[in-house]
N, C-alpha and C positions, 0 to 999 in steps of 0.2 A: 616273315611275310605275313601281311595282315589279311586274315580270312573273314573279317567282319562284313556282314551283309550291309550294303549302303542303305538299304531300306529299313534295317532293323531299328526299332525304337522310334520310327518316324511318327507313329500315331500315339506314342507315349506322351503323357503330360510333361511340360517343361519342369525340370527339377526345381525344388523349392529354392535352392540357392541361386539359380538363374533368375527366378521371379524376384527374389529378394534383392538381387543386384540391380535389376531393371527398376524396381520400385524405389530403391535408394537413389538411383540416378535421377529419376523424375522428381523425387523429393528435393534433391540438391538443386535442380534447375529452378523449381518453384521457390525455394528459400533464397536463392540468389536474386531472383526477380523481386520478390517481396522485400528483401533487405534494402535494395536500392530505393524502392518506393518509400519504405519506412524512414530511411535516412533523410530523403528529401522532404518528407512530411514533417519531421521534427525540425529540420532547418527552416521550413515554412513557418512553424510556430515562433521561432526566434525572429524571423522577419516581421511577423505580426506584432511582436513586442515593440519593435522599433517604430512601427506605424503608430502605435499607441503613444510612444514617447513624443513623436512629432506632433500628435494631436494635443498632448498636454502642453507642449511648448507654444503651439498656436493659440490655445485657449488662454494661457497665462499672459503671454506678452503681446499678442496681436488681436485678442478678443474675437477670435474665429475658431473654427474647429473643422475636422473632417466629418462631413455630414453622415450621420448614422453609423459611425465606426463601431461603437460599442455593441450595437444591435447585430452587426455582421460578424464581429469578432468571436462571439460565443459560438456561432454556427461554424465559422472557419476553423476554430480550434477543435471543435468536435469532429469535423471532417478529417483534419490532419491527424488527430489522435486515433481515430478509427482506422485510418489507412496504415497506421503503425502496428495494429493488432496482429495481422497475419504473421509477420516476421517475429514480433515480440513473443507471441505465444508459442511459436515453433521452437524458440530457444529454451522452452521449459520454464517460462516466467510466471505461469499461473501459481498462485499462492496455495501451498498445501502444508499440512502438519503431519509428519511421519512418526506415529507413536507405536503402532502395532505391526507394521509390515516386516520389521526385522525379526519378528518371532514366527513368521509364516514360512512354509516351504518355498523353495525356489520356483516351483511351477506356479504356485498361487501368486507369487510376486510378479511373475512374468505376465500373467493375465491381468493383474491390477495395473501394471504399467501400460498394457494395451488398452485397458478401459479408459484411461485418462484422455487420450486423443479422441476416442469414440464419443465420450460425453461432450467434449468441446465441439466436435464436428456436428453432432446432433443439435446441440443448443444453438450454436451460431447459424446453422442452416435454417432452423425455424425462425430465429430472429431476423435473419437476412431476408428470407422470403416474405415475411409479413411486413418488414420495413419497406421493401420494394413495392408491395401493394399499397402501403400508406403513401408512398411517393407518387404512385399512379393516381391515387385519389386527390392528392394535392395538385397534381398537374391538371386533372380534370376540372377541379373547382377554381383553378388559378389562384391558389393560396399564396400570399406574399407576406413579407415582413411588414411591420406596422409603419416604420418611418421611411425607409428607402423604397418600399414596395418591390423589393427583390423577390423573384419567385423562389419558394422554399424547396420545391421538388428536386432540383439538381443536387442540393446538399444531401438530401435523404437518399437519393439514388446512389450517391458515392458511399454513404455509410452502409447501405444495404449491400452494395457490391463488396465492400471490405469484409463484411460478416460472411458473405458467401465464399470469398477467397480463404478466409480462416477455415471454414468448413472443408473446403477442397484440400487444403494443405494438411489439415489434421486427419482427414480421411486417408490420405496417402501414407502419413506416418502411422496411422492405426493399422493399415494393411501390412506394413512391414513388421510391426510389433506383434501382430496376430500370427504371422508366419513363424516368428521366433518362438512365441508361446506354444504354438501347435507342436513345434519340434521338440520341446522339452517336457511335454505333458503326455500322459497316457490316454487311452481310449475313453475312460470314464470322464475325465476332466474335459476332453474334447466334446463329448456328448452334452455335458452340462453347459459348456460354453455355447454350443449350437442351439440348445433350448433357450438359453438366455437371449441370444441374438434374435431368435424367432419371436419371443415375447416383446422385445424392444421394437422390432419391425412392425409387429401387429399393433402395438401401442401408437406408433406414428400414424398408421393407417386409420386408427380410431380417431385420432386427433383431427385428421383432415376429413372425417366423415366418410371414409372409404371402407370401413368395417364396423361391425357391431361391437360395442363396448360393454354389453350387459354383464359379461363375466367379471369385469373390473368393478362395476358397481356392486356386484354381489360379494366381492372379496374385500373391498375397501370399506372402512367404517362409514355409516350413513350420517352420523353426527359430525358436523364440520369441525367442532372443537376437538373431538376425539381424533379426527383425521389429522388435524394440525399437530397434536401431541405425538401421534405416530410418526408424522413427517419429521418432527424435531428430533426424535430418537434416531430415526434413520439417517438424518443429517450428521449427527454426532458419530454414528458408526462409520459413515463414509469418510468423515474428516479424520478419524483415528486410523483408518486404513490407508490414509495418504492420498485420497482422491482430491482433485483440485476444488477448492472451497467455492469459488465463484460460480462455476458452471454446475457444480453439484447442487448449490442452492437454487440455481435457475431451473434445473431439470425437476427437482422436487417441487418447486413452486408451480411449474407447468402442470404437473400431475395433479397437484392439489386444486388449482384453479379449475382445471378441466372437470374434476369430480364434482365441484360445487356449482359452477356456472355453465358447464358444457363446453364442447370443443370449439364451437364458433366464437363464443365470447373470449375464450382463451387465446385464440389466434389473433383476434382484434387487439387484445391487450399486449401481446408480443410485438405487434406492429406499432404500438403507440407509446407504451410506458418507457421502455429502455431508450429508444431514440429521442424522445422528448426530454428525458431526464438528462442525457449527456450534453444537451445544448444549453443547460443552465449556466449562469455566470459562476455559481459556486463551484462547479466541477471544472469549468474552463480555467480556473485559477491554478489547479493542480499541475498541469504540464509546465506552466510558466515558472512556478517555484521549484519544480524538479530540475529545470534547466538552470535556474539560478544556482542551485546546489552543485550541479555537475560542473559548471564553469568555475565555481569557487574552488573545487578540488583541482581542476586543471591549472588554475592560476597559482597554486602553491600557497594559498592564503592560510591554511592551517599551520604551516611551518612559521610564517611570519607572526601570526597571532601568538603562538607558543613562545617565540623569541621575545616578543614584547612583554608578555606576562612573566617570563623567566627573568628578563632584565630588571623588572620592577620588584619581583618578590624572591628571586632565587637565592639571595644572600642570607635569608633567615633559615632556621633549621627545617621548618616545614614549608619553605617557600616554593620548592620545586613541585610539591604535591598541589599546593594552592594554584600555582601557575598552570598546572595540567587541567585542573577543574575549570579555571577561568577560560583557558583556551578552548576547552571542550564546549563551554557555554556559548562563547562567541562564534565558534565555527558551526555549532549546532544551529544557531539562528540562520545561517546561510544555507545549510543542507537540509535541515528538518529531518535528518536521518541519524539514528543512533549508530548504526553500523558504519556509515561513511565517516562519522566523527571519530569513532574509535580507530578505524583503519588509518585515518590520516593523522590526527593529533596523537592518538595512542601509541603508534609505532615510534614517533619521535620522542614522546615523553617517556615511554618505557625504557628506551635505550639510554636516555639521559639519566634516569633514576638508577638504572643498573650500574652505570659508570660511577655514580656517586654513592654506591653501596647502600641504597635504600633496601629495607626489608622487602622481599618479593611480594608478600601478602599485602603490604601497604601500597606498593606501587600498582599492582594489578587491581586491587579494590578501588583505588582512587580513580583509575582510568575507566573501569567498568561503570562506576557511579557517574562520573562526568559525562560518559557517553549517553546516559539516559536523558540528559538535559536537552538534547536535540529534539526529543519528542514533545517537550513542554514549551520551551521558549519559542515564541513566534518568529518567523512564519514556519509552522510545523505541519508536516503532511498528516500527522495523526489528528490535529485540530481541524484541518480541512475535511478529512474523512468524517469526523464527528458532525461537522456542520452539514455535510451532504446528507448523512443518514438521518439527521434530526430536523433538517430544514431550518437551521439556525444561521445567524449572520456570521460569516467568516471573520469580519472585522471586529465584531463584539467578542468573539472567542480569542482573537489575537490580543486585543487590548486586555481582556480579562486574565490572560496568562502572564502578563508582564510582572505583576507583583509576586505571584507564586513562583515564577521562574527565577526572580532575584532571590527570593527566600530559599528556594531549593539549592541554588548555588552557594549561598551563605551557610546553610545548614551542612552541606557537604564539607565546606572549608572548616566549619566548627568541629565536625567529626574528626578531621585530620588533626586539628589542634589538640583535641582531647586524647586522641590516640597517642600522640607524641608526648603529651603531658604524663600519660601513664607509662609509656615505653619510649623514653627519649633516645635510646640507642638505636631505634629503627631508622633513623635518618641523620644526616650530617649537614652542617651549614655549608653553603657555597660562598664563593667570592663575590663581593659587591660589584655590580656593574658600574662602569664609568658613565658620566653624563653623555659622552660621545656614543657609547654602546646603546644607551637608552634612546637617544635621538635617532640612531640608525634603525633600531627596531621599530620606533614610532613611524618613521618614514615609510617603512614597508607595510604598515597596517592602517594608515590613515584613510586610504581610499575605501577599505572594507568597512571601517567603522562609520564613515560618511554614508556609504550605501545603505547600511542597516538603519541609520538614523533617518534617512530620506524615506525608506520604505515604510517603517513602522510609524514614524512621525506623520507621514502623509495620510496614513489610514486614520490615526487618532484625531488629527486636526480636520478630517473630512476633506482634505485636498485631493485625495485619490479614492477611487473605488477599489475594492479588493482586486479586480481584474487589472486595473491600471497599476496598482502597486506590484502585482506579479510581473507585469510587463517591464516596469522600471527595474525590478530586481534581476530579471533574466538578462535584459539588455545591458544593465550596469555591470553585472558579473562577467558577461562576454567581453565588454570593453576593458575591464581590469585585466582579464587574462590576455587579451590582444596586446595591450600596451606594455605588459610585462614581458612580451616576447615568448610566452609559453604556448601560444595557440598556433601551431603550424597547421598547414592544410590537412595533413594526415591525422593529427591530433584532433582537429575540429570534427572530421568525419567519424573518427572513432568515438568521440563523445556523443555525437548524434546517434550512432548505432547502439551504444550502451544505454542511452536514455529510452530506447524503444522497449526494453525489458520492464523498466519501472512503469511506463505508461500502460503496457499490456497487463501487468499485474493489477493496477488500480482499476482500469476500465473493465476488465473481466469480472472483478469483484462487484463493481457497481451494476453491471448488467444483471448479474445473478441476484444480488440483494434486492434490487428493485422488484423483480418478479416474486421472490420469496416474501418480501414485505407486503406486497399486494395480496398474496395468498393468506398470510397470517391476518391481515387486516379484515378481509371478508369472512374469515373463519371465526372471528370474534375471540381468538385466543389471547391477544394482549389484554382485553377487558376481563377475560376469565382469569388470567394470571394475576391481574390487579385485585380482583375479588378474592382470589385464593390467599394472596399474601396479606391483604388487609383483614381477612377473616381469621388470621392466626392470633389476633389480639395484640399484636405489637404496636407500639407507638410509631408515628412517622419516622422519628429519629432512629428507633430500633430497626425499622425496615431498611433504612439507608445503611446502618451499620452491618446488617446481614448481607446486603448487596456488596458492600466494600469487602467483607470477608470472602464472599464468593469470588470476586475479582482477584483477590490476593492468592487464593488457591488455584484458580485457573491460570494465573500468570506464571506459575511454576512449571506448567507443561505446555502452554499454548503460545504461539506467536501473537504479539500484541494486535496486529491488524485482524488476524483471524478471530481473536477474542472479541474485538469491537463489533465486527459485522454480524457475529452470531448472537451477541447479547443485547446490543443497543436497541433493536426493535422491541424487546421486552422490557428492559430496565428503564430506558429513558421515558417512555409514556407513564410508567408506574411512578417514577420519582417526580416528574412534573405534575402528575395527577395528585400527588400528596402536597403540592403547593411549593415545592422547591424550585429554585431558579435553574432553567436548563443550561445556561452558560456555566453556572457554578458546578453543576453535575458533570458537564463536559470536562472541566479542569480536574475534578475529582477522578473521573475515569482515566484521564491521562496519568495522573499521579499514581493510581493503582497499577497502571501499565508499567510505570517506572519501577515500582517495587518488584513486579514480576520479572522484569528483565535482569535483576541482580539477586534473585532469590534462588537458592539451591533447591532441587538438583538440576533443573533444566533452564535456568535463566539464560536467555540468548546472549546477553553481553558477556557473560562469563566465558562462554565458549569462543567468542570472537577474540577476547583478550588472550585466552590460552593458545589460540592459533597464531598469535604474533610471535611467540617464542615457545617452541615445543619442548624446551628444557624445563618449563614451569609446569609442575603437576596441577591438575585441575583442583585437587584438594587445597592447594595454596591459594588459588583464586577464590574458592569457597570461603576460606577463613578471612580473606581480605574483604569480601563483600558483606559479611554479616553486620559489621558496625554501620555501614552505609544503608543497609536494608532497614536497620532499626531507626536510623535518621529519617528515612522516607516514611516510615510508620508515624513518626512524630509529626512530620509535615502534614500527613493526611489528617491526623487528629487536630492539628491547628486549623486547617480549613474547615473541618467539621464544626469546630467551636466558633470560628469567626468567618462566616461566609462572605462578609464584606471585604475580606482580602481579595476576593475575586470580583465581586459585583460592584464595588465602589467606582473603580476607574471606568468601566463601560457606562455607568450611569452619568458620567460627566461629559460623554460624547454628544 
């Protein structure tokens, strides 16, 4: 018989597990809603690409055009990308580098995990509120676009709302993770967390002018350059602890700007800088080329490209390795992604080389090196990011990367040839393909090669803007996948959902780096950094060599995108201030990234290759990558000695 008093415990708080369940349910509902919105937003970007293709056809054959399309397209892509942010970031797509967290106690890791959504929520709440106020100002002044006179306020209202939804969803996630962290930590850790939360809340009140911030002015350095140096050190500590890079940069930037200019100016900057930046054509290109790569993967293009290269070269002793490198180069031009290239082409090539008894170190090293070509050969997401961060022409960078990309491919093939000249037993010859087999492989690849020629040729000949080229690439890859019968409705929507993660990663980085770059700019630290480096007495060429060495070291432990967003605000102004060409330095930066991706012990590509077959020890992959790493160093030296390899082709545009 149950003797429990029905009123017993009625006034007790709801157990933590009950709260956790309710919060998790709310989080699930919000994620389901934002997922559908994000998928429709990415699909809308694809639809915009077809509107651009129609505009190109009208302009070319009928001497007319869709009035003001390019002007509206940048705004529409920015709106669509921003509405993909809530779901994309909820999937954990924010870029981070986990170097130290594995050495920390479980309770500390639990709190660091909870801090991630808190940072995202705070940053996007501030950006969203100030962007909303900017939209209100646009509405009050009836601000319009220049050509079509379309009111701009509605676009910015949507972007602001998206940022606020990001903050809401991340706040719910943070609450769930805080409950988990509280459950696994002791009273001292809880007290420390409570104090930190109080400081953070008070800081927000200070930012909005609702509390006195004198204590922060007393604690923080008065000199703006010193403040920036402290901020840079804190940024590196946060990155090594695994916190999201983009929003961490944004939060540190907010604190720095507020200390120099005051809270009112900081809020005005938050409402103008990020939202204005994401409407630029150079950033609007990114989602289009991401879609191009996504549909290329769906269409099975990587398999066809490998089949063609293998049919042409597979009969010679080193032919299968050469075919792998060429297929990686061609597929990398479509995806702009090293990881996607390795997972698609690498899996096929590795299986084929294992069946032909290739030495595992040669097979894995070849694929790891070939995967890096996706970052260099245009259209590349890394090149677009460099263009955004340095305000350079995307088209100039694409064209400037053509010759280095070809050289990189040839040097990797030469490395394979030297390897097998020294160790001929590491590979065997294959059977020569018949003419019918070559023709069959060519039929499967011609549409892809044509698409690449149209996209890159259109940019070089001035027939397309970068935005139009991205539209042609996305629309063309979609049609290739559709006509091959690979794009079922479920596959289409899955591709849209997967693309939200990439968009969220890129745009959260951009939001953060814009604020941090503004802070560094007003602090004078780039100029101080330039004075410090030039004061060392090194020649301009010696300084560039030192920066290259720095990149090579960082590349062994950092993600390439993380390395770019942290270093470019300092390195690029220094190099261009020394009189070097910014396009040349952009290609040099990507080359250094390539080297880092295949350099032990933490080169990203090596771990991707090892994941394709868990029977291959990571030490085998290390041994396979060393010759290709040396080849990359030689390529870097060649570009240092002959910058015209980069600058000549853009000069002819």
